[in-house]
C-alpha positions in Angstrom: -28.4 14.1 -17.1 -28.5 13.8 -13.4 -25.2 13.4 -11.5 -25.1 13.0 -7.7 -22.3 12.6 -5.2 -22.4 9.8 -2.7 -20.4 9.7 0.5 -20.4 6.6 2.6 -19.9 7.7 6.2 -19.2 5.4 9.1 -18.5 7.3 12.3 -17.0 4.3 14.0 -14.5 2.6 11.7 -12.9 3.1 8.3 -12.7 0.5 5.5 -9.0 0.2 6.4 -10.0 -0.9 9.9 -8.6 2.2 11.5 -10.6 4.5 13.9 -13.0 6.8 12.1 -12.1 10.4 12.4 -15.2 11.8 10.6 -16.5 13.4 13.8 -13.0 14.8 14.8 -12.4 18.4 14.1 -9.9 20.0 11.8 -9.7 23.7 12.4 -12.9 23.6 14.5 -15.0 21.8 11.8 -15.7 18.0 11.8 -13.9 16.1 9.0 -17.1 14.8 7.5 -18.7 18.3 7.5 -15.6 19.7 5.8 -15.8 17.1 3.1 -19.5 17.7 2.5 -19.1 21.4 2.3 -16.2 21.1 -0.2 -18.2 18.7 -2.4 -21.3 20.9 -2.3 -19.3 23.7 -3.9 -19.1 21.7 -7.2 -21.6 23.5 -9.5 -22.3 20.5 -11.8 -23.6 18.1 -9.1 -27.3 17.8 -8.7 -27.4 16.4 -5.2 -25.0 15.3 -2.5 -26.0 12.1 -0.5 -24.4 11.0 2.7 -25.0 7.3 3.5 -24.6 6.2 7.1 -25.5 3.2 9.3 -28.9 3.5 10.8 -27.6 3.6 14.4 -25.5 6.6 13.5 -28.2 8.6 11.8 -28.8 11.2 14.6 -25.1 11.9 15.1 -24.6 12.3 11.4 -27.6 14.5 10.9 -26.5 16.8 13.8 -23.0 17.0 12.3 -24.3 18.0 8.9 -27.1 20.3 10.0 -27.3 23.4 7.8 -25.6 21.7 4.8 -27.4 20.8 1.6 -26.5 17.1 1.9 -29.3 14.5 2.0 -28.7 11.8 4.6 -29.8 8.3 3.9 -29.5 5.5 6.4 -28.7 1.8 5.8 -28.3 -1.4 7.7 -24.6 -2.3 7.3 -23.8 -5.4 5.3 -20.1 -6.2 4.7 -19.2 -6.4 1.0 -17.7 -9.8 0.1 -14.5 -8.1 -1.1 -14.1 -5.7 1.8 -11.6 -7.8 3.8 -9.5 -8.3 0.7 -9.4 -4.6 0.0 -8.6 -3.8 3.7 -5.7 -6.3 3.6 -4.3 -5.3 0.3 -4.6 -1.5 0.4 -2.5 -1.1 3.6 0.6 -1.4 1.5 0.0 1.4 -1.0 -2.0 4.1 0.9 -0.1 7.0 -0.8 -1.1 5.9 -4.3 -4.4 5.9 -6.2 -3.5 2.5 -7.6 -0.8 -0.1 -7.3 -2.3 -2.1 -4.4 -1.8 -5.8 -4.0 -4.0 -7.7 -6.5 -4.8 -4.5 -8.5 -6.7 -2.8 -5.7 -7.1 1.0 -5.9 -7.9 3.9 -3.6 -11.4 3.9 -5.1 -12.0 0.5 -3.6 -11.6 1.9 -0.1 -14.7 4.0 -0.3 -16.9 2.8 -3.2 -19.4 0.1 -2.3 -21.4 -0.4 -5.5 -23.9 -2.6 -3.6 -24.7 0.2 -1.3 -24.8 2.8 -4.0 -26.9 0.6 -6.2 -29.5 0.4 -3.4 -29.6 4.2 -3.2 -30.1 4.5 -7.0 -33.1 2.2 -6.9 -35.0 4.8 -4.7 -33.1 7.9 -5.8 -32.5 7.5 -9.5 -29.5 9.2 -11.2 -27.6 8.7 -14.4 -24.2 8.8 -12.8 -22.6 8.9 -9.4 -19.5 10.5 -8.1 -18.2 8.4 -5.2 -16.3 10.5 -2.7 -14.0 9.4 0.2 -15.7 10.7 3.3 -12.5 11.9 5.1 -11.2 13.9 2.1 -11.5 17.2 3.8 -9.4 19.0 1.1 -11.2 17.5 -1.9 -11.3 20.0 -4.8 -14.7 21.0 -6.1 -13.3 22.5 -9.2 -11.7 19.2 -10.1 -15.0 17.5 -9.5 -16.6 19.9 -12.0 -13.8 19.2 -14.4 -14.4 15.5 -14.3 -18.1 16.0 -15.0 -17.3 18.4 -17.9 -14.8 15.8 -19.2 -17.5 13.2 -19.2 -19.9 15.5 -21.1 -17.4 16.8 -23.6 -14.9 14.1 -24.2 -15.8 10.8 -22.5 -19.4 10.6 -23.5 -20.4 7.0 -23.7 -17.8 5.8 -21.2 -19.0 4.3 -18.0 -16.4 5.8 -15.6 -14.2 8.8 -15.3 -11.2 9.0 -12.9 -8.0 10.9 -12.5 -4.5 10.0 -11.4 -4.6 12.3 -8.5 -3.3 11.3 -5.0 -5.9 9.8 -2.6 -8.2 12.5 -1.2 -8.0 15.0 -4.0 -11.1 13.8 -5.8 -13.4 10.8 -6.3 -14.5 8.5 -9.2 -17.4 9.1 -11.5 -19.4 6.0 -12.3 -22.3 5.4 -14.8 -25.4 4.0 -13.0 -25.3 1.0 -15.3 -21.7 0.2 -14.2 -22.7 0.6 -10.5 -25.5 -2.0 -10.9 -23.2 -4.4 -12.9 -20.5 -4.3 -10.3 -23.1 -4.7 -7.5 -24.6 -7.7 -9.2 -21.1 -9.3 -9.6 -20.1 -8.4 -6.0 -17.0 -6.9 -7.5 -14.9 -3.8 -6.4 -14.5 -1.0 -8.8 -10.8 -1.5 -9.0 -11.5 -4.6 -11.0 -12.5 -2.4 -13.9 -9.1 -0.7 -13.9 -6.9 -3.7 -13.3 -4.9 -5.7 -15.9 -6.6 -9.0 -16.9 -4.3 -11.4 -18.8 -7.3 -13.2 -20.5 -8.9 -9.9 -21.5 -6.1 -7.6 -22.4 -6.8 -4.0 -23.2 -5.0 -0.6 -23.2 -4.2 0.8 -19.8 -7.3 2.9 -18.9 -5.0 5.9 -18.1 -4.4 6.2 -21.9 -8.1 6.3 -22.7 -10.7 9.1 -22.6 -12.1 7.8 -19.3 -8.9 9.2 -17.6 -9.4 12.9 -17.0 -6.2 14.9 -17.6 -5.0 16.9 -14.6 -2.1 19.3 -14.0 1.3 17.7 -13.6 1.6 19.0 -10.1 -1.4 16.9 -9.2 -0.6 13.8 -11.3 2.9 13.4 -10.0 2.3 14.2 -6.4 2.6 11.3 -3.9 1.0 11.2 -0.5 -2.4 10.8 1.2 -4.8 13.6 1.9 -7.4 11.5 3.7 -8.1 11.8 7.5 -8.4 8.0 8.1 -5.0 7.3 9.6 -2.8 9.0 12.1 -0.4 10.2 9.4 -3.1 11.1 6.9 -4.9 13.2 9.6 -1.7 15.0 10.6 -0.9 15.8 7.0 -4.4 17.2 6.3 -4.3 19.2 9.6 -0.9 20.7 8.6 -2.2 21.5 5.1 -5.4 23.2 6.2 -3.6 25.2 8.8 -1.4 26.8 6.1 -4.1 26.8 3.3 -7.6 26.7 4.7 -9.2 26.4 1.2 -6.6 24.8 -1.1 -7.3 23.8 -4.7 -5.8 20.6 -6.1 -2.7 22.2 -7.5 -1.9 24.1 -4.3 -2.6 21.1 -2.1 -0.4 18.8 -4.2 2.4 21.4 -4.4 2.3 21.6 -0.6 2.1 17.8 -0.3 5.2 17.4 -2.5 7.1 19.8 -0.4 5.9 18.2 2.8 6.9 14.7 1.6 10.4 16.0 0.7 11.1 17.9 3.9 9.3 16.2 6.8 10.6 13.1 8.5 7.9 11.6 10.7 8.7 10.5 14.3 8.8 6.8 13.2 9.3 5.1 9.9 6.2 4.0 8.1 7.7 0.7 7.2 10.3 -1.4 9.1 11.8 -4.5 7.5 13.2 -6.9 10.1 15.7 -9.6 9.4 14.8 -12.6 11.6 17.9 -14.6 10.6 20.4 -14.9 7.8 19.8 -18.6 7.5 18.4 -19.4 4.1 17.4 -22.5 2.1 19.0 -21.1 -1.0 22.2 -19.4 0.2 23.7 -19.1 -3.3 20.6 -17.9 -5.1 21.4 -15.5 -8.0 18.3 -13.3 -7.6 19.2 -11.6 -4.4 22.0 -11.5 -1.7 21.1 -14.2 0.8 22.7 -16.8 3.0 26.4 -16.7 2.1 26.5 -13.0 1.2 26.2 -11.4 4.7 28.1 -12.5 7.8 25.8 -14.9 9.8 23.5 -12.9 12.1 20.8 -13.8 14.5 18.3 -15.3 15.1 16.9 -12.1 16.5 15.2 -12.4 19.9 11.4 -12.3 19.7 11.3 -9.7 22.5 13.3 -7.3 20.3 10.8 -7.6 17.5 8.0 -7.1 20.1 9.6 -3.9 21.3 9.8 -2.6 17.7 6.1 -3.5 17.2 5.2 -1.6 20.4 6.9 1.5 19.1 5.3 1.3 15.7 1.9 0.8 17.3 1.9 4.5 18.3 0.8 5.2 14.7 -2.1 3.2 13.2 -0.8 2.8 9.7 2.7 1.4 10.4 3.9 -1.6 8.4 6.3 -4.4 9.3 8.0 -6.8 6.9 9.8 -9.9 8.1 12.5 -10.4 5.5 16.0 -9.0 5.3 18.9 -11.1 4.0 17.6 -14.5 5.1 14.4 -16.5 5.2 12.0 -15.5 7.9 10.6 -19.1 8.3 14.0 -20.3 9.4 13.7 -18.4 12.7 13.4 -21.2 15.4 10.6 -19.3 17.1 8.8 -17.9 14.2 5.3 -18.3 15.7 6.5 -16.6 18.9 7.8 -13.7 16.9 4.3 -13.3 15.3 2.5 -13.5 18.6 4.8 -10.9 20.1 4.0 -8.5 17.2 0.3 -8.9 17.7 0.6 -8.4 21.5 1.7 -4.8 20.9 -0.6 -2.1 22.5 -3.6 -1.0 20.5 -4.0 -0.1 17.7 -1.1 -2.5 16.9 1.0 -2.8 13.8 -1.3 -2.1 10.8 0.3 -4.2 8.1 2.4 -7.4 8.5 4.1 -9.2 5.7 6.5 -12.2 5.5 9.1 -12.7 2.8 10.2 -16.3 2.2 11.2 -18.8 -0.4 8.5 -21.0 1.1 10.8 -24.0 1.0 10.3 -24.6 4.7 6.6 -23.6 4.8 4.8 -26.0 7.2 1.2 -26.2 8.4 2.4 -24.8 11.7 3.8 -21.8 9.9 0.6 -21.4 8.0 -1.6 -21.6 11.1 0.6 -19.1 13.0 0.3 -16.6 10.1 -3.5 -17.0 9.9 -3.9 -16.8 13.7 -1.7 -13.6 13.9 -3.2 -11.9 10.9 -0.2 -11.8 8.5 -1.5 -9.8 5.5 1.0 -10.8 2.8 3.2 -13.8 2.2 5.7 -12.8 -0.5 7.0 -16.0 -2.0 10.3 -15.4 -3.8 10.0 -17.9 -6.6 11.9 -16.0 -9.3 11.0 -18.4 -12.1 8.1 -20.0 -13.9 9.7 -23.3 -15.0 11.3 -25.8 -12.8 14.5 -25.7 -14.9 15.0 -22.0 -14.5 14.1 -22.2 -10.9 16.8 -24.7 -10.2 19.4 -22.7 -12.1 18.6 -19.5 -10.2 18.0 -20.8 -6.7 20.7 -23.4 -6.5 23.2 -22.9 -9.4 25.9 -25.1 -7.7 23.5 -28.0 -7.1 20.3 -27.7 -9.2 18.9 -30.9 -7.8 18.5 -29.2 -4.4 15.8 -26.9 -5.7 12.2 -28.2 -6.2 9.7 -25.7 -7.6 6.8 -28.2 -7.6 7.3 -28.9 -3.9 7.2 -25.2 -3.1 4.0 -24.7 -5.1 2.4 -27.7 -3.3 3.2 -25.9 0.0 1.6 -22.7 -1.2 -1.5 -24.6 -2.4 -1.8 -26.2 1.0 -1.6 -22.8 2.7 -4.4 -21.6 0.4 -6.5 -24.6 1.4 -6.0 -24.1 5.1 -6.8 -20.4 4.7 -10.0 -21.3 2.9 -11.0 -23.8 5.5 -10.9 -20.9 8.0 -12.8 -18.5 5.6 -9.9 -16.1 5.7 -8.5 -14.0 2.9 -5.1 -13.6 4.5 -2.3 -14.1 4.2 -2.5 -13.1 0.5 0.1 -15.1 -1.4 2.1 -12.9 -3.7 4.6 -14.8 -5.9 7.6 -12.6 -6.5 10.2 -12.5 -9.4 13.3 -10.5 -9.2 13.9 -9.8 -12.9 17.5 -10.8 -13.9 19.2 -11.8 -17.1 18.7 -15.5 -16.3 14.9 -15.4 -16.0 13.7 -12.4 -18.1 12.5 -14.8 -20.8 9.9 -16.2 -18.3 8.7 -12.8 -17.1 5.4 -12.7 -19.0 4.5 -16.3 -18.2 5.3 -15.7 -14.5 3.3 -12.5 -14.3 0.2 -13.6 -16.2 0.3 -17.2 -14.9 0.3 -16.3 -11.3 -2.2 -13.5 -11.8 -4.6 -16.1 -13.3 -4.0 -18.5 -10.4 -3.9 -16.2 -7.4 -4.9 -12.7 -8.6 -1.6 -11.2 -7.2 2.0 -11.1 -8.4 5.0 -9.0 -7.9 7.9 -8.2 -10.3 10.9 -6.5 -8.7 14.0 -5.1 -10.4 17.4 -6.6 -9.7 19.9 -4.7 -7.6 23.7 -4.8 -7.3 23.3 -3.3 -3.8 25.5 -0.3 -4.6 28.2 -2.3 -6.3 28.4 -5.0 -3.6 27.0 -7.8 -5.7 27.1 -8.7 -9.4 24.9 -6.6 -11.6 22.4 -9.0 -13.2 19.8 -6.4 -14.2 18.3 -6.5 -17.7 18.3 -2.8 -18.4 19.0 0.3 -16.2 15.8 1.5 -14.5 17.0 4.6 -12.7 15.8 8.0 -14.2 18.4 10.2 -15.8 18.1 13.0 -13.2 18.8 12.0 -9.6 16.7 13.2 -6.7 16.6 12.6 -3.0 15.9 9.0 -2.0 12.3 8.8 -0.6 13.0 5.7 1.4 15.4 7.6 3.7 12.3 9.3 5.1 9.9 6.4 5.2 11.5 3.0 6.0 14.4 1.3 7.7 15.9 -2.2 8.2 16.6 -4.0 11.4 19.3 -6.7 11.1 19.1 -9.9 13.0 21.8 -8.7 15.4 19.8 -5.6 16.4 21.6 -3.1 14.2 19.4 -0.6 12.4 20.1 0.5 8.8 18.7 3.4 6.9 18.9 1.4 3.7 18.1 -2.1 2.5 21.0 -2.0 0.1 23.4 -2.2 3.1 23.6 -6.0 3.3 26.8 -6.0 5.4 25.5 -3.3 7.8 28.5 -1.1 7.1 26.5 2.1 7.7 24.4 1.0 10.7 23.0 4.0 12.7 23.0 2.1 16.0 21.7 -0.9 17.8 18.4 -1.5 19.4 20.3 -2.9 22.4 21.4 0.7 23.1 18.5 2.9 22.0 14.9 2.9 20.9 13.9 2.8 17.3 12.6 6.4 17.5 15.9 7.6 18.9 17.9 6.0 16.1 15.4 7.1 13.4 15.8 10.7 14.6 19.5 10.5 15.3 22.0 13.1 14.1 23.4 10.6 11.6 20.0 10.0 10.0 19.4 13.8 9.8 22.8 14.3 8.2 22.1 11.7 5.4 18.6 13.0 4.7 19.8 16.6 4.7 22.6 15.8 2.2 20.1 14.2 -0.2 17.7 17.2 0.1 20.6 19.5 -0.8 21.5 17.4 -3.9 24.6 15.8 -2.3 24.2 12.1 -3.0 27.4 10.7 -1.4 26.8 11.1 2.3 27.7 7.4 2.5 29.7 5.2 0.1 26.5 3.2 -0.6 24.6 6.3 -1.6 27.3 7.3 -4.1 27.1 4.0 -5.9 23.3 3.3 -5.6 21.0 2.8 -8.6 17.9 2.2 -6.6 17.2 5.7 -5.2 14.1 6.1 -7.3 12.1 3.4 -5.6 8.9 4.6 -3.9 
């Protein structure tokens, strides 16, 4: 059996839309060359192919001179699903799966149309698709996947692991490559849940190669395709020039627990506390917090300018109100997109969609909003009314909201755009849990994307409507303290989205920059307390059940 590795290398841009760093050096060696050298150490691969655009062939050949890789050129053709993957994967870069619409890390670098073209002239039985910027990829794990296919998973058409992005690739049978190429389908489709063709989760089947727990449970990204990913890889390789998967993931786990980056990866901004359903049962909105805002568009613009210093920053327009109720919603979006290059990477809007107009839709399409999270919380009109407007059920109209979302989809299609991706969201509570399966499968059939979130009592500040406790038995440090923050509509900055009244604000953007507040003594105090196992640095921390969220 012939098994080859394929690395699709673009020296200009990445599938995420960020600047390619394949020609940049890590420890004096270009990223692509490091990846190729690591892959070539796998003893069970027959050949290593690097595919590159024709116009980049000479640069690629010079960079890889002296390696055993065979370089093949191609004329770039954008895969029909490429923009969807780019839009969806921004929101789960640290995980191998869990992307919007079932997208996976493998979709970022595996183009079966391109690989299928190679196999027609360079036949092989199976292909190991490799992320080109995975400069710490483990050759021993590659060999382990191949042995697993020979010894255990013979007859399956793919082998993968649950390792963090950048640790290994995905092994595909040639017949599966051609099938996905013919269907113009990303490889993540094979791994995703399909309500009309249910099957066991593939992680429970032989096609999932077992790996050490240190690797399986690590979180983070070891791929040099973003500012943060590149910095993490550089730090790893400085300490461990030739790490294996276990050493790399142990290091990554320690890094993620200790290091707080200069800016949060994700900032949620409350545009206003005005809300069409101020008494909804599913989440604290409208009447719960003191009225705030609307926030000035220039404040949001300043936040976007700071976040634009890192090319994988995310921004969510949400908070404890409805973003569409901001009187200058379109101006807010334009201000975000006017931030200096590279700009905010991911932009999402959370809304009940009650007020969604064509003007809102056009502004979101024009400004490249990636995700519209529609907080529907029910599958039937009756349950929708009881949850969203319990004091006046006649004031809630699910059909009208669905019509507005359908109109958005039509206007998006007219412009041949994939975004904003509409993600219907249900906060699972006692009053709607009986509709959870219908909601999940129904919207997955209709739109290909859906979100189920757990209920929260916001550290004892609201009623506990959760169905069952979801927190693990052993408490650990809250990861969100190191990765995200919330800006209220009055400019106050919170470390935690459970702080609906802003009682533990760390400062106000009228007085300091986001970076200064994020790196303030109070933030360091709270994070350090969590690292030391002290989980009551604030009254909210002591009463929180949501510390386990990623």
